N, C-alpha and C positions, 0 to 999 in steps of 0.2 A: 830271435829267442823269445818265446812267448809261453804263457801258461796254457795247459798244466805241464808240470814236469813229472818225471817218473816218481820222484818222491816230492811231496808237496804238503801244504797245510792250508787250513781254511782262512786264518787271518788274525784272530784275536789271541792275545797272550795275557798271562797273569800280570796284574798291575803290581809294580814294586811298592813297598810301604811308603817311600818318599812321595810317590805320586798320589797315593790314597790320602796321605796326610795333607798334601797341598790342596787337593780338590775339596777336602772337608773344610780346610781353613778358608778357602775361597767362598764356599757356600755359606759360611758364617760371617763373611765380611771382614775376615782377619788379614787377608792379603788381596792385592789388586789383580786384575786380569793379566797384566803384563808379567807379574811375578809368578802366577800360575803357569803361564805359557813358557817361561824360562825353565821351570821344573819339567814340564811336559817335553820340551825340546831335548833336555838333557837325558831324560829317561828313554825317549824314542831313539836318540842317537846311540845309547848304550844297547838297546834292544836290537837295533839293526846290526851292530857289530857282532852280537851274539848269533843272530840269524846267519850272518856270513861265516862266522867261525864254525857253525854247525854244518856248513857245507851246502846250504840251500841256495837255490838260484832265484828265489823270489823274496822280496823284502816288503814289509808292511809296517805301519806305525803301531801295530798291535791293538788298534782302536783305543789307544791311551787317552785320546781327547774326548771320549764319549762316556756317557753314563750307561747306555745300552747299545747293543749292536744295530738297532733299527730306529729307535724313537728320535734320537738326536738329529738324524738325517731329516725326518719329517718336520722337526721344529725349525729347520732352515728354510721352510716354505712360508710364504704369506698365507694366512687363512688357517693355520694350524696352531692350536694352543695346548697347554699341558698344565697339570697341577699334581701335587703329591698324591700317591695312591692312598685310598682309604682302607681297602681290604686286600688288594693285590690279586694277581691272576692265579687261578687254581692249578698250579703245577702238582705233579704227583709227589706228595711228601712235604711240600712247603709252598707257601704263597709267595709268588714272585712280586716283590714290592718295587715295582717300576711305575713311573709317572703315568697317570691317566692322560691319554692323548686324544684330541678330538678337534673337530672343525670349529672355527669361530668366524668363518667367512669363506669366500671362494678361494680355491687353491691356485696359487700363482707363484712365479719366481721372477720378479722384476730385476733382481740383481744377480750377483755371482754367489753360488752356494758356498758356505764356509768350508765344505769338504774339499773344494778345489785348492784352497790354500793349504789344507792339511796334506793333500797329495804333493804339492810343490815341495814341501819340506822333505818328504821321503824321496822324491825324484832326484834330488841332488846327490844321493848316496849310491845311485846306480853305477855299475862299472861293467867291465867286459864279461863278468860272470853272473851278474844279477840284474833283474828288472823289478820295478815297483808295480804292485797291483793295488787298486783301490776297491775296497769292499763297500757296498751299499745295499740296503734292503731292496728287494725286487719291487717293481711297480705293483705286482699283485699283493705283496705284503702291505703296502701303503693303502691300497684299496680295501683289503680285508679289514684293516684297522677301523675304517670308516663305515663299513656296511654290516658288521656283525650286529646281531639283534640288540645288544646293549647300546649301540651307537646310532641305530637307525633314526630314532626320533630326533636326535640332535642334528644329524646330517641332513635330514629332510628340511631343516630350517633354511638351508643354503642351496640345496639341490632338489628340484622336483623330479629330475630324472637321473638315474645312476649313469646313464650314457654320457651325460655332461661332466660328471665327476671323473669318469674314466678318461675323457678327452683332456681335461685340465691336468690330471696327474701325468698322463703320457706326455703332454707338451712340456711340463716341468722337467721331466726326466730327459727329454730330448735336449733341453738347454743344458742340464747338468752334464750330460754325456759330451755335448759339443764343447763345453768349457773345459772339461777334463782333458779332452783330446787336444785342445789348444794349449793346455799346460804341459803337454808331452806324454799324457797317459795313453798307453796302448793295451792295457789289460785291466778290465773291469769285471768284478764278480757280483752278481745279484745273489744276495742271501734271502732264502725264501722258505718260511715255515708254513705258508698257506696250503701247500700241497700235503704236508704232514697232517694238518687238521682235517683235510678232506678225506684222508684214508682211515681216520680213526673210527672205531665202531660207533662212537657217539657223534659223528659228524652231523647227522640230521638235527640233533639237539643243539649242537654248537651254532649251527647256521640257521636254525629255526625253519627248516624246510623239509622236503621229501626227496626221494631218489631223483625225480625229474629236476627238482630245484638244484640238487648237488651237481648234476650234469651241466646245468646252465651256468653255475658258478665256475666250474672247471673251464668252460668255454670262455667265460668272461676273464678269468685269470690268464689264460693263454693269450687272449686277444690283447690285453693291456701290456703284457710283457713283450709281445712281438711288436706292438705298435710303438713302444718306446725305443726300440732298436732298429726299426725298419730302415732308417736313413743313415745308419752309422757308416763311417768310413770303412773301406775294405780292409785296411790294415789294423783296425781296432778289434781286439779279441774280447768277446763278452762270454763269460761262463756263468753258471749258476750253481749255488749250493743249496740242496734241498734237505731240510732238517725237521725234526720233531720236537724242537724246543730244548733249551740248554740253560738252566739257571741253577747255580750252586749245586751242580751235579745231579739235578733233578730233570724231569722231562715233562712235556705238555701232552704229547699224543703218541699213539701207537698204530701200527698197521702196515701191511706190505704195500709196495708201489703198484701192485697189479691194477687197482681200481682207477689209477690216474695215468698208467703207462701209455695207453693209446693216445692220450692228449698231450701229456707232458713230454714223453720221450720221443714220440713221433713228430709232434707239432711245434715244439718251442725252438725258435731259431737261434740257438746258442751253439757255441763251439764245444763245450764240455759240461758234464754234470758231475759235481762233487756230491756223492751220495752217502748217506748215513747207513752203515751196515755193521755196527759194532755189537749188536745183540739181536735176540729173536724178535724184538719189536719191529724190525725192518723187513721181516719176511725173507724169502729166498731170492735167488738171482734170476729166476725165470723171466721176470719182466724186462730184463736187460735186452732181450731179443727184440724189443720194441724200439730200441734206440736207433733212430734212422740215419741214413747216409753214412758219412765218415765221422760222425760225432764221437767224442771221447767220453770215457767214464773214469772218474777218480774214485776208487773204492775206499770208503771211510771205515776201515776194518779195525783200527786201533782207537780205543776209546779215550776221550779226554775227561770222562766222568769219574774214573777210578785211577788210583796210583799204581796198582799192580800191573806189571809188564806182561803183555800177551806172550804166549809161546810162539816163537817164530815159525815153527813147523806147522802150527795150526793156521797161521795167517797165510803162509805160502800155499797150503792146501786149499784155502778158501779162494785165493786168487785164481788157481787153476780150475776150481769149481765154477767161478764166474766166467772163465774163458770158454766154457761150454756154450755160452749164449752170446758172446761178443768176442771177437778176436783178441788174443793177448796183446797184440801191438796197439790196440785202442784202449787198453787198461792202464791205470796209474794207481798210486797208493798214497793215502794220507790219513791223518786222524779223522774221526767221524765229524768233528765240529771244532770250533775254536776252544781255547782254554778258559776264556773269560768273556762270555757273551754280554755280561754286565760287570760293573766294577767289582762286585763281590767275588767273582771268579769261581772256579770249580775247586773241589776238595782234594787238591794235590799241591805239592810244593813246586817251586821253580825248578829245582834239581830234577824232580820227577817229570815235569813238563819236558825238559830237554832230553831226558832219557827216552821218553816216548818218541820224540822226533829222531833221535839217534837210531832207534829201532826201525822206524819207518824207512829211513835212508838205507840202513844195512840190508833190510829185506828187499827193497826195490833194486838195489845193486846186485843182489844174488839172483833175483828173478829175471831182470832185464839187462844186466850188465851195465854198460855206460851208454846205452841207447837213449 
């Protein structure tokens, strides 16, 4: 039993108020780390119970121990520093106030990454109906963080050649993957907004390059992702989630997958793609014809950005539209992203969150039955 499942989800969930309060108290020095962990453990335990009650076959910790979906993972490496954001990232409609994250030395992982312990806590709740998956940012996402124009001057202090940075990041990932496997993990998900930035109409501005430069970056992102997983055990499933940003129900980029499909869908050596398709910003399904081999596609047709429930007939129609380009048996259904990529979460209630997941399950069962 491995991911993806016919009805699935990306991984993050809205933080309960008790957890938000505890994390704020810890940041202000009012409680100790062990006291915070006790609250995190209790909230994660309750979340997993709800995931099982909802009838899902995958369990996660909801990313409850993180500030953001990606940066906390980077902070677990030697050579990575961070500080409170001064201006925030320019999402559409709101600045994403997440920590500035940058190099302060060579990237390495001499010890065990903290996320391995995070996974072990979730692993204990597996049963005959559920498996635990671990979400981490893709290697390309890590690389992008350090090579964007605003980061290049600082990164150059530690790396004369980007190829060396690529090697160090990939080696660090190989260790994380090996340690997660040793802890019993058989399902890993790379979360990756780097491709979403590459398809945006402003991509050349964002990356400070031209069309040829964007193609080179595509190849570099593909190479680092594949390099990180090239030696993985045969029974370890690695999927990827491709996104265009998700902060407090806002987004970072727009654009169809067409511009990256030949590289991403044909060339990335993953088992499945969780793809954002909840609105017109993601384009049509034509690019799915580029998904190579027997790789699977999880259609993110139900949005986590708004509380209004989608019309099931419309979702079912879109599933069959996608099936014109890739066989229905290789298609799956999920929300387009997590519900809380950062602690702030999206603009819906916990009840609305679970209603979204109930809709996904119900539609999947109607379309595919119990397959």
